[in-house]
FIKOLZA-1660 file (N, C-alpha, C; in steps of 0.1 Angstrom, whole numbers, plus 5000, padded with zeros to 4 digits):
% residues 265
   i   px   py   pz ch aa at
   1 9658 4094 1403  A  X  N
   1 9644 4089 1404  A  X CA
   1 9637 4091 1391  A  X  C
   2 9632 4081 1384  A  X  N
   2 9626 4082 1371  A  X CA
   2 9611 4084 1372  A  X  C
   3 9606 4092 1363  A  X  N
   3 9591 4095 1363  A  X CA
   3 9587 4095 1349  A  X  C
   4 9575 4090 1346  A  X  N
   4 9570 4089 1332  A  X CA
   4 9557 4097 1331  A  X  C
   5 9556 4103 1319  A  X  N
   5 9543 4108 1315  A  X CA
   5 9540 4102 1301  A  X  C
   6 9528 4098 1299  A  X  N
   6 9524 4091 1287  A  X CA
   6 9513 4099 1280  A  X  C
   7 9514 4103 1267  A  X  N
   7 9504 4109 1260  A  X CA
   7 9499 4099 1249  A  X  C
   8 9487 4093 1250  A  X  N
   8 9483 4083 1241  A  X CA
   8 9469 4086 1236  A  X  C
   9 9467 4083 1223  A  X  N
   9 9454 4086 1218  A  X CA
   9 9448 4074 1210  A  X  C
  10 9436 4076 1205  A  X  N
  10 9427 4066 1202  A  X CA
  10 9430 4056 1191  A  X  C
  11 9423 4045 1191  A  X  N
  11 9426 4034 1181  A  X CA
  11 9413 4031 1173  A  X  C
  12 9411 4018 1170  A  X  N
  12 9401 4014 1161  A  X CA
  12 9388 4019 1165  A  X  C
  13 9380 4025 1156  A  X  N
  13 9367 4029 1159  A  X CA
  13 9366 4042 1167  A  X  C
  14 9378 4048 1171  A  X  N
  14 9378 4060 1179  A  X CA
  14 9386 4070 1171  A  X  C
  15 9387 4082 1177  A  X  N
  15 9393 4094 1170  A  X CA
  15 9407 4096 1174  A  X  C
  16 9417 4095 1164  A  X  N
  16 9431 4096 1168  A  X CA
  16 9436 4110 1168  A  X  C
  17 9446 4113 1176  A  X  N
  17 9452 4126 1176  A  X CA
  17 9467 4123 1175  A  X  C
  18 9475 4133 1171  A  X  N
  18 9489 4132 1169  A  X CA
  18 9496 4129 1182  A  X  C
  19 9506 4120 1183  A  X  N
  19 9514 4119 1195  A  X CA
  19 9521 4132 1198  A  X  C
  20 9522 4135 1211  A  X  N
  20 9529 4146 1216  A  X CA
  20 9521 4159 1216  A  X  C
  21 9508 4158 1212  A  X  N
  21 9500 4170 1212  A  X CA
  21 9492 4170 1226  A  X  C
  22 9496 4179 1234  A  X  N
  22 9490 4180 1248  A  X CA
  22 9480 4191 1248  A  X  C
  23 9470 4190 1257  A  X  N
  23 9460 4200 1259  A  X CA
  23 9464 4207 1272  A  X  C
  24 9473 4217 1271  A  X  N
  24 9477 4224 1283  A  X CA
  24 9483 4216 1294  A  X  C
  25 9480 4219 1306  A  X  N
  25 9485 4212 1318  A  X CA
  25 9480 4198 1319  A  X  C
  26 9488 4189 1325  A  X  N
  26 9483 4175 1328  A  X CA
  26 9480 4174 1343  A  X  C
  27 9469 4167 1347  A  X  N
  27 9466 4165 1361  A  X CA
  27 9476 4154 1367  A  X  C
  28 9478 4154 1380  A  X  N
  28 9485 4143 1386  A  X CA
  28 9482 4143 1401  A  X  C
  29 9484 4131 1407  A  X  N
  29 9483 4129 1421  A  X CA
  29 9496 4123 1426  A  X  C
  30 9501 4127 1438  A  X  N
  30 9513 4121 1443  A  X CA
  30 9512 4118 1458  A  X  C
  31 9513 4105 1462  A  X  N
  31 9512 4102 1476  A  X CA
  31 9526 4104 1483  A  X  C
  32 9526 4105 1496  A  X  N
  32 9539 4106 1503  A  X CA
  32 9545 4093 1504  A  X  C
  33 9537 4082 1503  A  X  N
  33 9542 4068 1503  A  X CA
  33 9534 4059 1494  A  X  C
  34 9540 4049 1488  A  X  N
  34 9533 4039 1480  A  X CA
  34 9531 4027 1488  A  X  C
  35 9541 4023 1496  A  X  N
  35 9541 4012 1505  A  X CA
  35 9539 4017 1519  A  X  C
  36 9527 4014 1524  A  X  N
  36 9522 4021 1537  A  X CA
  36 9526 4012 1549  A  X  C
  37 9531 4000 1547  A  X  N
  37 9534 3991 1558  A  X CA
  37 9521 3990 1566  A  X  C
  38 9520 3995 1579  A  X  N
  38 9509 3994 1587  A  X CA
  38 9502 4007 1590  A  X  C
  39 9504 4018 1581  A  X  N
  39 9498 4031 1583  A  X CA
  39 9483 4030 1580  A  X  C
  40 9475 4039 1587  A  X  N
  40 9461 4039 1584  A  X CA
  40 9457 4050 1575  A  X  C
  41 9466 4057 1569  A  X  N
  41 9463 4068 1560  A  X CA
  41 9474 4071 1551  A  X  C
  42 9472 4079 1541  A  X  N
  42 9482 4083 1532  A  X CA
  42 9480 4098 1528  A  X  C
  43 9490 4106 1528  A  X  N
  43 9488 4120 1524  A  X CA
  43 9491 4122 1509  A  X  C
  44 9482 4129 1502  A  X  N
  44 9483 4130 1488  A  X CA
  44 9482 4145 1484  A  X  C
  45 9490 4148 1474  A  X  N
  45 9489 4161 1468  A  X CA
  45 9484 4160 1453  A  X  C
  46 9477 4170 1448  A  X  N
  46 9472 4169 1435  A  X CA
  46 9473 4183 1428  A  X  C
  47 9476 4183 1415  A  X  N
  47 9478 4196 1409  A  X CA
  47 9477 4194 1394  A  X  C
  48 9478 4205 1386  A  X  N
  48 9480 4205 1372  A  X CA
  48 9494 4210 1369  A  X  C
  49 9501 4205 1359  A  X  N
  49 9514 4208 1356  A  X CA
  49 9518 4206 1342  A  X  C
  50 9529 4212 1337  A  X  N
  50 9535 4209 1324  A  X CA
  50 9547 4200 1326  A  X  C
  51 9552 4198 1338  A  X  N
  51 9563 4189 1341  A  X CA
  51 9558 4180 1353  A  X  C
  52 9559 4167 1351  A  X  N
  52 9554 4157 1361  A  X CA
  52 9558 4161 1375  A  X  C
  53 9548 4162 1384  A  X  N
  53 9550 4164 1398  A  X CA
  53 9556 4177 1403  A  X  C
  54 9556 4187 1393  A  X  N
  54 9560 4201 1397  A  X CA
  54 9547 4209 1397  A  X  C
  55 9541 4210 1409  A  X  N
  55 9528 4217 1411  A  X CA
  55 9528 4231 1405  A  X  C
  56 9517 4234 1397  A  X  N
  56 9516 4247 1391  A  X CA
  56 9502 4253 1393  A  X  C
  57 9492 4245 1391  A  X  N
  57 9478 4250 1392  A  X CA
  57 9470 4240 1401  A  X  C
  58 9463 4245 1411  A  X  N
  58 9456 4236 1420  A  X CA
  58 9445 4228 1413  A  X  C
  59 9444 4215 1417  A  X  N
  59 9433 4207 1411  A  X CA
  59 9422 4207 1422  A  X  C
  60 9410 4210 1417  A  X  N
  60 9398 4209 1426  A  X CA
  60 9388 4199 1421  A  X  C
  61 9381 4193 1430  A  X  N
  61 9372 4182 1426  A  X CA
  61 9361 4181 1437  A  X  C
  62 9349 4177 1432  A  X  N
  62 9338 4174 1441  A  X CA
  62 9337 4159 1443  A  X  C
  63 9346 4151 1437  A  X  N
  63 9344 4137 1437  A  X CA
  63 9356 4129 1441  A  X  C
  64 9365 4135 1450  A  X  N
  64 9376 4128 1455  A  X CA
  64 9371 4115 1462  A  X  C
  65 9378 4104 1460  A  X  N
  65 9374 4092 1467  A  X CA
  65 9385 4082 1468  A  X  C
  66 9383 4072 1476  A  X  N
  66 9393 4061 1477  A  X CA
  66 9385 4048 1476  A  X  C
  67 9390 4038 1468  A  X  N
  67 9384 4025 1467  A  X CA
  67 9393 4015 1473  A  X  C
  68 9389 4007 1482  A  X  N
  68 9397 3997 1489  A  X CA
  68 9395 3983 1486  A  X  C
  69 9401 3974 1493  A  X  N
  69 9399 3959 1491  A  X CA
  69 9385 3956 1492  A  X  C
  70 9380 3948 1483  A  X  N
  70 9365 3945 1483  A  X CA
  70 9358 3954 1474  A  X  C
  71 9364 3965 1470  A  X  N
  71 9357 3974 1460  A  X CA
  71 9349 3985 1466  A  X  C
  72 9348 3986 1479  A  X  N
  72 9340 3997 1485  A  X CA
  72 9346 4010 1483  A  X  C
  73 9338 4021 1481  A  X  N
  73 9343 4034 1478  A  X CA
  73 9339 4043 1489  A  X  C
  74 9349 4051 1494  A  X  N
  74 9347 4061 1504  A  X CA
  74 9350 4075 1499  A  X  C
  75 9341 4085 1500  A  X  N
  75 9344 4098 1496  A  X CA
  75 9354 4105 1505  A  X  C
  76 9362 4114 1499  A  X  N
  76 9372 4122 1507  A  X CA
  76 9366 4136 1507  A  X  C
  77 9363 4141 1519  A  X  N
  77 9356 4154 1521  A  X CA
  77 9365 4165 1525  A  X  C
  78 9375 4162 1533  A  X  N
  78 9384 4172 1538  A  X CA
  78 9396 4174 1529  A  X  C
  79 9396 4185 1522  A  X  N
  79 9407 4188 1513  A  X CA
  79 9412 4202 1515  A  X  C
  80 9425 4204 1516  A  X  N
  80 9430 4218 1517  A  X CA
  80 9435 4222 1503  A  X  C
  81 9429 4234 1498  A  X  N
  81 9432 4239 1485  A  X CA
  81 9441 4251 1487  A  X  C
  82 9454 4249 1482  A  X  N
  82 9463 4260 1481  A  X CA
  82 9463 4266 1467  A  X  C
  83 9470 4276 1464  A  X  N
  83 9470 4282 1451  A  X CA
  83 9476 4272 1440  A  X  C
  84 9486 4265 1444  A  X  N
  84 9493 4256 1435  A  X CA
  84 9489 4242 1435  A  X  C
  85 9484 4237 1446  A  X  N
  85 9481 4223 1448  A  X CA
  85 9470 4221 1458  A  X  C
  86 9464 4209 1458  A  X  N
  86 9455 4204 1468  A  X CA
  86 9462 4193 1476  A  X  C
  87 9459 4193 1489  A  X  N
  87 9465 4183 1498  A  X CA
  87 9453 4177 1507  A  X  C
  88 9454 4163 1508  A  X  N
  88 9444 4157 1517  A  X CA
  88 9450 4144 1522  A  X  C
  89 9443 4138 1532  A  X  N
  89 9446 4125 1538  A  X CA
  89 9436 4115 1533  A  X  C
  90 9440 4104 1527  A  X  N
  90 9430 4094 1523  A  X CA
  90 9431 4082 1534  A  X  C
  91 9419 4078 1539  A  X  N
  91 9419 4067 1549  A  X CA
  91 9423 4054 1543  A  X  C
  92 9431 4046 1550  A  X  N
  92 9435 4033 1545  A  X CA
  92 9433 4024 1557  A  X  C
  93 9421 4019 1559  A  X  N
  93 9416 4013 1571  A  X CA
  93 9419 3998 1572  A  X  C
  94 9424 3991 1561  A  X  N
  94 9426 3977 1562  A  X CA
  94 9438 3974 1552  A  X  C
  95 9443 3962 1554  A  X  N
  95 9454 3957 1545  A  X CA
  95 9449 3955 1531  A  X  C
  96 9458 3958 1522  A  X  N
  96 9454 3956 1508  A  X CA
  96 9458 3968 1499  A  X  C
  97 9454 3968 1487  A  X  N
  97 9457 3979 1477  A  X CA
  97 9445 3988 1476  A  X  C
  98 9448 4001 1476  A  X  N
  98 9438 4012 1476  A  X CA
  98 9440 4021 1464  A  X  C
  99 9429 4024 1457  A  X  N
  99 9429 4033 1445  A  X CA
  99 9423 4046 1449  A  X  C
 100 9432 4056 1449  A  X  N
 100 9428 4070 1452  A  X CA
 100 9425 4078 1440  A  X  C
 101 9414 4085 1439  A  X  N
 101 9409 4091 1426  A  X CA
 101 9404 4105 1428  A  X  C
 102 9406 4113 1418  A  X  N
 102 9400 4126 1418  A  X CA
 102 9385 4126 1414  A  X  C
 103 9381 4115 1408  A  X  N
 103 9368 4114 1402  A  X CA
 103 9369 4122 1389  A  X  C
 104 9360 4119 1379  A  X  N
 104 9360 4126 1367  A  X CA
 104 9356 4141 1368  A  X  C
 105 9364 4150 1362  A  X  N
 105 9362 4164 1364  A  X CA
 105 9359 4170 1350  A  X  C
 106 9348 4179 1350  A  X  N
 106 9345 4186 1338  A  X CA
 106 9354 4199 1337  A  X  C
 107 9361 4201 1326  A  X  N
 107 9370 4212 1324  A  X CA
 107 9366 4222 1315  A  X  C
 108 9375 4229 1309  A  X  N
 108 9373 4241 1300  A  X CA
 108 9367 4236 1287  A  X  C
 109 9361 4245 1280  A  X  N
 109 9356 4243 1266  A  X CA
 109 9365 4251 1256  A  X  C
 110 9366 4245 1244  A  X  N
 110 9374 4252 1234  A  X CA
 110 9370 4247 1220  A  X  C
 111 9379 4248 1211  A  X  N
 111 9377 4244 1197  A  X CA
 111 9388 4234 1193  A  X  C
 112 9385 4226 1184  A  X  N
 112 9395 4217 1178  A  X CA
 112 9392 4215 1163  A  X  C
 113 9402 4210 1156  A  X  N
 113 9400 4207 1141  A  X CA
 113 9409 4196 1137  A  X  C
 114 9407 4190 1126  A  X  N
 114 9415 4180 1120  A  X CA
 114 9426 4186 1112  A  X  C
 115 9439 4182 1113  A  X  N
 115 9449 4187 1105  A  X CA
 115 9450 4179 1092  A  X  C
 116 9460 4182 1084  A  X  N
 116 9461 4175 1071  A  X CA
 116 9463 4160 1072  A  X  C
 117 9467 4155 1083  A  X  N
 117 9469 4141 1085  A  X CA
 117 9456 4134 1091  A  X  C
 118 9446 4142 1093  A  X  N
 118 9433 4137 1099  A  X CA
 118 9434 4136 1114  A  X  C
 119 9444 4142 1120  A  X  N
 119 9445 4141 1135  A  X CA
 119 9438 4153 1141  A  X  C
 120 9432 4151 1153  A  X  N
 120 9426 4162 1160  A  X CA
 120 9436 4171 1167  A  X  C
 121 9434 4184 1165  A  X  N
 121 9443 4194 1171  A  X CA
 121 9434 4204 1179  A  X  C
 122 9438 4207 1191  A  X  N
 122 9431 4216 1200  A  X CA
 122 9435 4230 1196  A  X  C
 123 9425 4240 1195  A  X  N
 123 9428 4254 1193  A  X CA
 123 9425 4258 1179  A  X  C
 124 9429 4271 1176  A  X  N
 124 9426 4276 1163  A  X CA
 124 9439 4282 1157  A  X  C
 125 9450 4274 1158  A  X  N
 125 9463 4278 1155  A  X CA
 125 9465 4283 1140  A  X  C
 126 9476 4289 1138  A  X  N
 126 9480 4295 1125  A  X CA
 126 9482 4284 1115  A  X  C
 127 9485 4271 1119  A  X  N
 127 9487 4260 1110  A  X CA
 127 9474 4253 1106  A  X  C
 128 9463 4259 1110  A  X  N
 128 9450 4253 1107  A  X CA
 128 9447 4254 1092  A  X  C
 129 9444 4242 1085  A  X  N
 129 9441 4243 1071  A  X CA
 129 9429 4253 1068  A  X  C
 130 9430 4259 1057  A  X  N
 130 9419 4269 1054  A  X CA
 130 9405 4263 1054  A  X  C
 131 9404 4251 1050  A  X  N
 131 9391 4245 1049  A  X CA
 131 9388 4236 1061  A  X  C
 132 9396 4237 1072  A  X  N
 132 9393 4229 1084  A  X CA
 132 9381 4234 1091  A  X  C
 133 9373 4225 1096  A  X  N
 133 9361 4228 1103  A  X CA
 133 9363 4227 1118  A  X  C
 134 9361 4238 1125  A  X  N
 134 9362 4239 1139  A  X CA
 134 9350 4232 1146  A  X  C
 135 9353 4225 1157  A  X  N
 135 9342 4219 1164  A  X CA
 135 9344 4222 1179  A  X  C
 136 9333 4222 1187  A  X  N
 136 9334 4225 1201  A  X CA
 136 9338 4213 1209  A  X  C
 137 9346 4215 1219  A  X  N
 137 9351 4203 1227  A  X CA
 137 9353 4208 1241  A  X  C
 138 9350 4198 1250  A  X  N
 138 9352 4201 1265  A  X CA
 138 9362 4191 1270  A  X  C
 139 9371 4196 1279  A  X  N
 139 9381 4187 1285  A  X CA
 139 9374 4179 1297  A  X  C
 140 9379 4167 1299  A  X  N
 140 9375 4158 1310  A  X CA
 140 9388 4153 1316  A  X  C
 141 9390 4154 1329  A  X  N
 141 9402 4150 1335  A  X CA
 141 9399 4140 1347  A  X  C
 142 9408 4131 1349  A  X  N
 142 9407 4121 1359  A  X CA
 142 9422 4117 1363  A  X  C
 143 9425 4118 1376  A  X  N
 143 9438 4114 1381  A  X CA
 143 9437 4103 1392  A  X  C
 144 9446 4093 1391  A  X  N
 144 9445 4082 1401  A  X CA
 144 9459 4078 1405  A  X  C
 145 9459 4071 1417  A  X  N
 145 9471 4065 1422  A  X CA
 145 9468 4053 1430  A  X  C
 146 9476 4043 1431  A  X  N
 146 9474 4031 1439  A  X CA
 146 9485 4031 1450  A  X  C
 147 9480 4028 1462  A  X  N
 147 9489 4025 1474  A  X CA
 147 9486 4012 1480  A  X  C
 148 9495 4006 1488  A  X  N
 148 9492 3993 1494  A  X CA
 148 9497 3993 1508  A  X  C
 149 9488 3988 1516  A  X  N
 149 9491 3986 1531  A  X CA
 149 9492 3971 1533  A  X  C
 150 9503 3966 1537  A  X  N
 150 9505 3951 1539  A  X CA
 150 9507 3945 1525  A  X  C
 151 9500 3933 1524  A  X  N
 151 9501 3926 1511  A  X CA
 151 9492 3932 1500  A  X  C
 152 9497 3931 1488  A  X  N
 152 9489 3937 1477  A  X CA
 152 9476 3929 1475  A  X  C
 153 9466 3935 1470  A  X  N
 153 9453 3928 1466  A  X CA
 153 9448 3934 1453  A  X  C
 154 9439 3926 1446  A  X  N
 154 9436 3930 1432  A  X CA
 154 9423 3938 1431  A  X  C
 155 9414 3938 1441  A  X  N
 155 9401 3943 1439  A  X CA
 155 9400 3958 1434  A  X  C
 156 9409 3966 1439  A  X  N
 156 9408 3981 1436  A  X CA
 156 9413 3983 1422  A  X  C
 157 9419 3973 1415  A  X  N
 157 9424 3975 1402  A  X CA
 157 9414 3973 1391  A  X  C
 158 9402 3968 1395  A  X  N
 158 9392 3965 1385  A  X CA
 158 9387 3977 1377  A  X  C
 159 9385 3976 1364  A  X  N
 159 9381 3988 1356  A  X CA
 159 9366 3992 1360  A  X  C
 160 9363 4005 1359  A  X  N
 160 9350 4009 1362  A  X CA
 160 9341 4008 1350  A  X  C
 161 9347 4008 1338  A  X  N
 161 9339 4007 1326  A  X CA
 161 9333 4021 1322  A  X  C
 162 9338 4032 1328  A  X  N
 162 9334 4045 1325  A  X CA
 162 9345 4054 1320  A  X  C
 163 9343 4061 1309  A  X  N
 163 9353 4070 1304  A  X CA
 163 9367 4064 1301  A  X  C
 164 9377 4072 1301  A  X  N
 164 9391 4067 1298  A  X CA
 164 9398 4063 1310  A  X  C
 165 9403 4051 1310  A  X  N
 165 9411 4046 1322  A  X CA
 165 9421 4037 1318  A  X  C
 166 9431 4035 1326  A  X  N
 166 9442 4026 1324  A  X CA
 166 9442 4015 1335  A  X  C
 167 9440 4003 1330  A  X  N
 167 9439 3992 1340  A  X CA
 167 9453 3985 1341  A  X  C
 168 9459 3985 1353  A  X  N
 168 9472 3978 1354  A  X CA
 168 9470 3963 1353  A  X  C
 169 9478 3956 1344  A  X  N
 169 9478 3942 1343  A  X CA
 169 9489 3937 1352  A  X  C
 170 9500 3945 1353  A  X  N
 170 9510 3942 1364  A  X CA
 170 9506 3950 1376  A  X  C
 171 9505 3943 1387  A  X  N
 171 9501 3950 1400  A  X CA
 171 9510 3962 1402  A  X  C
 172 9505 3974 1406  A  X  N
 172 9513 3985 1408  A  X CA
 172 9524 3983 1419  A  X  C
 173 9521 3974 1428  A  X  N
 173 9531 3972 1439  A  X CA
 173 9542 3962 1434  A  X  C
 174 9541 3957 1422  A  X  N
 174 9551 3947 1417  A  X CA
 174 9557 3952 1404  A  X  C
 175 9559 3965 1403  A  X  N
 175 9566 3971 1391  A  X CA
 175 9580 3974 1395  A  X  C
 176 9589 3968 1387  A  X  N
 176 9603 3969 1390  A  X CA
 176 9611 3975 1379  A  X  C
 177 9622 3982 1383  A  X  N
 177 9631 3989 1373  A  X CA
 177 9637 3978 1364  A  X  C
 178 9637 3981 1351  A  X  N
 178 9643 3972 1341  A  X CA
 178 9634 3960 1337  A  X  C
 179 9622 3959 1342  A  X  N
 179 9612 3949 1338  A  X CA
 179 9600 3955 1333  A  X  C
 180 9594 3949 1322  A  X  N
 180 9582 3954 1316  A  X CA
 180 9570 3954 1326  A  X  C
 181 9563 3965 1326  A  X  N
 181 9550 3966 1334  A  X CA
 181 9539 3967 1323  A  X  C
 182 9529 3959 1325  A  X  N
 182 9518 3958 1314  A  X CA
 182 9506 3965 1319  A  X  C
 183 9499 3972 1309  A  X  N
 183 9487 3979 1311  A  X CA
 183 9477 3977 1300  A  X  C
 184 9465 3981 1303  A  X  N
 184 9454 3980 1293  A  X CA
 184 9447 3993 1292  A  X  C
 185 9446 3999 1280  A  X  N
 185 9439 4012 1278  A  X CA
 185 9424 4009 1274  A  X  C
 186 9415 4015 1282  A  X  N
 186 9401 4013 1280  A  X CA
 186 9393 4026 1278  A  X  C
 187 9383 4026 1270  A  X  N
 187 9373 4037 1270  A  X CA
 187 9359 4031 1271  A  X  C
 188 9352 4036 1281  A  X  N
 188 9339 4030 1284  A  X CA
 188 9339 4015 1284  A  X  C
 189 9350 4010 1290  A  X  N
 189 9351 3995 1292  A  X CA
 189 9356 3988 1280  A  X  C
 190 9359 3994 1269  A  X  N
 190 9363 3987 1257  A  X CA
 190 9378 3991 1254  A  X  C
 191 9385 3981 1249  A  X  N
 191 9399 3983 1246  A  X CA
 191 9401 3994 1235  A  X  C
 192 9412 4002 1236  A  X  N
 192 9415 4012 1227  A  X CA
 192 9428 4007 1219  A  X  C
 193 9426 4003 1207  A  X  N
 193 9437 3998 1199  A  X CA
 193 9444 4009 1191  A  X  C
 194 9457 4007 1188  A  X  N
 194 9464 4017 1180  A  X CA
 194 9467 4030 1186  A  X  C
 195 9466 4031 1199  A  X  N
 195 9469 4044 1206  A  X CA
 195 9484 4046 1207  A  X  C
 196 9488 4058 1204  A  X  N
 196 9502 4062 1205  A  X CA
 196 9505 4066 1219  A  X  C
 197 9516 4061 1224  A  X  N
 197 9521 4063 1238  A  X CA
 197 9534 4070 1238  A  X  C
 198 9535 4081 1244  A  X  N
 198 9548 4088 1246  A  X CA
 198 9552 4087 1261  A  X  C
 199 9565 4083 1263  A  X  N
 199 9569 4081 1277  A  X CA
 199 9580 4091 1281  A  X  C
 200 9578 4098 1292  A  X  N
 200 9588 4107 1297  A  X CA
 200 9591 4104 1312  A  X  C
 201 9603 4109 1316  A  X  N
 201 9607 4107 1330  A  X CA
 201 9610 4121 1335  A  X  C
 202 9606 4124 1347  A  X  N
 202 9608 4138 1353  A  X CA
 202 9623 4140 1356  A  X  C
 203 9630 4129 1358  A  X  N
 203 9645 4130 1361  A  X CA
 203 9652 4137 1349  A  X  C
 204 9645 4136 1337  A  X  N
 204 9650 4142 1325  A  X CA
 204 9652 4157 1327  A  X  C
 205 9644 4163 1336  A  X  N
 205 9646 4178 1339  A  X CA
 205 9660 4181 1343  A  X  C
 206 9667 4171 1349  A  X  N
 206 9681 4173 1354  A  X CA
 206 9691 4166 1345  A  X  C
 207 9688 4155 1339  A  X  N
 207 9698 4148 1331  A  X CA
 207 9696 4149 1316  A  X  C
 208 9685 4156 1312  A  X  N
 208 9683 4158 1298  A  X CA
 208 9676 4146 1291  A  X  C
 209 9674 4135 1298  A  X  N
 209 9668 4123 1291  A  X CA
 209 9653 4122 1295  A  X  C
 210 9645 4131 1290  A  X  N
 210 9631 4131 1293  A  X CA
 210 9623 4120 1287  A  X  C
 211 9626 4117 1274  A  X  N
 211 9618 4107 1267  A  X CA
 211 9625 4093 1267  A  X  C
 212 9618 4083 1271  A  X  N
 212 9623 4069 1271  A  X CA
 212 9613 4060 1264  A  X  C
 213 9618 4049 1259  A  X  N
 213 9610 4038 1254  A  X CA
 213 9606 4040 1239  A  X  C
 214 9609 4051 1233  A  X  N
 214 9606 4053 1219  A  X CA
 214 9591 4053 1217  A  X  C
 215 9586 4050 1205  A  X  N
 215 9572 4050 1202  A  X CA
 215 9565 4037 1207  A  X  C
 216 9555 4038 1214  A  X  N
 216 9547 4027 1219  A  X CA
 216 9533 4028 1214  A  X  C
 217 9527 4017 1209  A  X  N
 217 9514 4017 1204  A  X CA
 217 9506 4005 1210  A  X  C
 218 9494 4008 1214  A  X  N
 218 9486 3998 1220  A  X CA
 218 9482 3987 1210  A  X  C
 219 9481 3975 1214  A  X  N
 219 9477 3964 1205  A  X CA
 219 9462 3963 1203  A  X  C
 220 9457 3953 1197  A  X  N
 220 9443 3951 1194  A  X CA
 220 9434 3950 1207  A  X  C
 221 9441 3945 1217  A  X  N
 221 9434 3944 1230  A  X CA
 221 9436 3956 1239  A  X  C
 222 9442 3967 1234  A  X  N
 222 9444 3979 1242  A  X CA
 222 9456 3977 1251  A  X  C
 223 9464 3967 1249  A  X  N
 223 9475 3964 1258  A  X CA
 223 9488 3971 1253  A  X  C
 224 9497 3974 1263  A  X  N
 224 9510 3978 1260  A  X CA
 224 9518 3977 1273  A  X  C
 225 9531 3978 1271  A  X  N
 225 9540 3977 1283  A  X CA
 225 9550 3988 1284  A  X  C
 226 9555 3991 1296  A  X  N
 226 9565 4001 1298  A  X CA
 226 9576 3994 1306  A  X  C
 227 9588 3996 1302  A  X  N
 227 9599 3991 1310  A  X CA
 227 9606 4003 1317  A  X  C
 228 9603 4006 1330  A  X  N
 228 9610 4017 1337  A  X CA
 228 9625 4016 1337  A  X  C
 229 9632 4026 1332  A  X  N
 229 9647 4025 1332  A  X CA
 229 9654 4024 1345  A  X  C
 230 9647 4030 1355  A  X  N
 230 9653 4030 1369  A  X CA
 230 9642 4031 1379  A  X  C
 231 9646 4030 1392  A  X  N
 231 9637 4030 1403  A  X CA
 231 9632 4045 1404  A  X  C
 232 9619 4046 1408  A  X  N
 232 9614 4060 1410  A  X CA
 232 9599 4060 1408  A  X  C
 233 9594 4072 1407  A  X  N
 233 9580 4075 1406  A  X CA
 233 9577 4079 1391  A  X  C
 234 9566 4073 1386  A  X  N
 234 9562 4075 1372  A  X CA
 234 9548 4080 1371  A  X  C
 235 9546 4087 1360  A  X  N
 235 9532 4092 1357  A  X CA
 235 9528 4088 1343  A  X  C
 236 9517 4081 1342  A  X  N
 236 9511 4077 1329  A  X CA
 236 9500 4087 1326  A  X  C
 237 9501 4094 1315  A  X  N
 237 9491 4103 1310  A  X CA
 237 9486 4099 1297  A  X  C
 238 9473 4097 1296  A  X  N
 238 9466 4093 1284  A  X CA
 238 9456 4104 1280  A  X  C
 239 9456 4108 1268  A  X  N
 239 9446 4118 1263  A  X CA
 239 9439 4111 1251  A  X  C
 240 9426 4114 1251  A  X  N
 240 9417 4108 1240  A  X CA
 240 9406 4117 1236  A  X  C
 241 9405 4120 1224  A  X  N
 241 9395 4129 1219  A  X CA
 241 9385 4122 1210  A  X  C
 242 9372 4123 1214  A  X  N
 242 9362 4115 1207  A  X CA
 242 9348 4122 1208  A  X  C
 243 9338 4117 1202  A  X  N
 243 9325 4123 1203  A  X CA
 243 9319 4122 1217  A  X  C
 244 9312 4132 1221  A  X  N
 244 9306 4132 1235  A  X CA
 244 9293 4124 1235  A  X  C
 245 9289 4119 1247  A  X  N
 245 9277 4112 1247  A  X CA
 245 9265 4121 1245  A  X  C
 246 9253 4116 1242  A  X  N
 246 9241 4123 1239  A  X CA
 246 9238 4132 1251  A  X  C
 247 9234 4144 1248  A  X  N
 247 9230 4154 1259  A  X CA
 247 9242 4162 1265  A  X  C
 248 9254 4159 1260  A  X  N
 248 9266 4167 1265  A  X CA
 248 9265 4181 1260  A  X  C
 249 9273 4190 1267  A  X  N
 249 9273 4204 1264  A  X CA
 249 9280 4207 1251  A  X  C
 250 9289 4198 1247  A  X  N
 250 9297 4200 1234  A  X CA
 250 9296 4187 1226  A  X  C
 251 9298 4187 1213  A  X  N
 251 9297 4175 1205  A  X CA
 251 9309 4166 1207  A  X  C
 252 9320 4171 1212  A  X  N
 252 9332 4163 1214  A  X CA
 252 9338 4166 1228  A  X  C
 253 9346 4156 1232  A  X  N
 253 9353 4157 1245  A  X CA
 253 9367 4153 1243  A  X  C
 254 9376 4159 1251  A  X  N
 254 9390 4156 1252  A  X CA
 254 9393 4150 1266  A  X  C
 255 9395 4137 1267  A  X  N
 255 9397 4131 1280  A  X CA
 255 9412 4130 1283  A  X  C
 256 9415 4133 1296  A  X  N
 256 9428 4132 1301  A  X CA
 256 9428 4123 1313  A  X  C
 257 9436 4112 1314  A  X  N
 257 9437 4103 1325  A  X CA
 257 9451 4102 1329  A  X  C
 258 9454 4103 1342  A  X  N
 258 9468 4100 1347  A  X CA
 258 9468 4090 1358  A  X  C
 259 9478 4081 1357  A  X  N
 259 9481 4072 1368  A  X CA
 259 9495 4073 1373  A  X  C
 260 9496 4076 1385  A  X  N
 260 9510 4077 1392  A  X CA
 260 9513 4063 1397  A  X  C
 261 9525 4059 1395  A  X  N
 261 9530 4046 1400  A  X CA
 261 9545 4046 1403  A  X  C
 262 9549 4037 1411  A  X  N
 262 9563 4036 1415  A  X CA
 262 9570 4023 1410  A  X  C
 263 9583 4025 1405  A  X  N
 263 9591 4013 1402  A  X CA
 263 9602 4012 1412  A  X  C
 264 9604 4000 1417  A  X  N
 264 9614 3997 1427  A  X CA
 264 9625 3988 1422  A  X  C
 265 9636 3987 1429  A  X  N
 265 9647 3978 1425  A  X CA
 265 9643 3964 1427  A  X  C
% end
């Protein structure tokens, strides 16, 4: 079963970071099913991890919610928090596609600097240039997943226009192994061009083939595609470091967004 994690950073007019530079653990959500047939709920786990779908640190949020056909949003209030992961049931009350979300979460604060290539690097590492200026940064995380009951529908896929997000151009229920799945990378509703995308599969933990697809870069419209090598569950991870909005606690923010999806035969 193949799984993907993507680390992508900013393009035109935004602040770029080096591909492969992660900020600690990545958030993820994993449903027990993607195709719900006629079920009225789905069970979801959520955690932070360094390996896709291997729960390590529980993810907590005050903004869990599900968006259904028609775009209506329903908060998820009942969540069980264990030490390694969170577990909850999301209601799926009608046929169509549902977007389950952690909501945007404020994370830890730290320092970052530009390296010799002009890329943003988190921390105060030994490789920091002597004249590098440290700036304050806060992490922002958002994890999402789509599930479908009955026939797929497009409403829940619409972009919110807020923060960093990945809009599927190929419907998540119609992603197949060996065929390109198209996505659009957005920040505050605008395309992110020139973003570097790294692709990994969790099956690589067992077969040694963690990275697939080579170097991927978003085009001028923020678009890119991934061709899943085999059937299974995938994780798209996007990180983006940029100036914070006016009134924020730090002058910069490091955004992390993940989308879990499944490729079938």
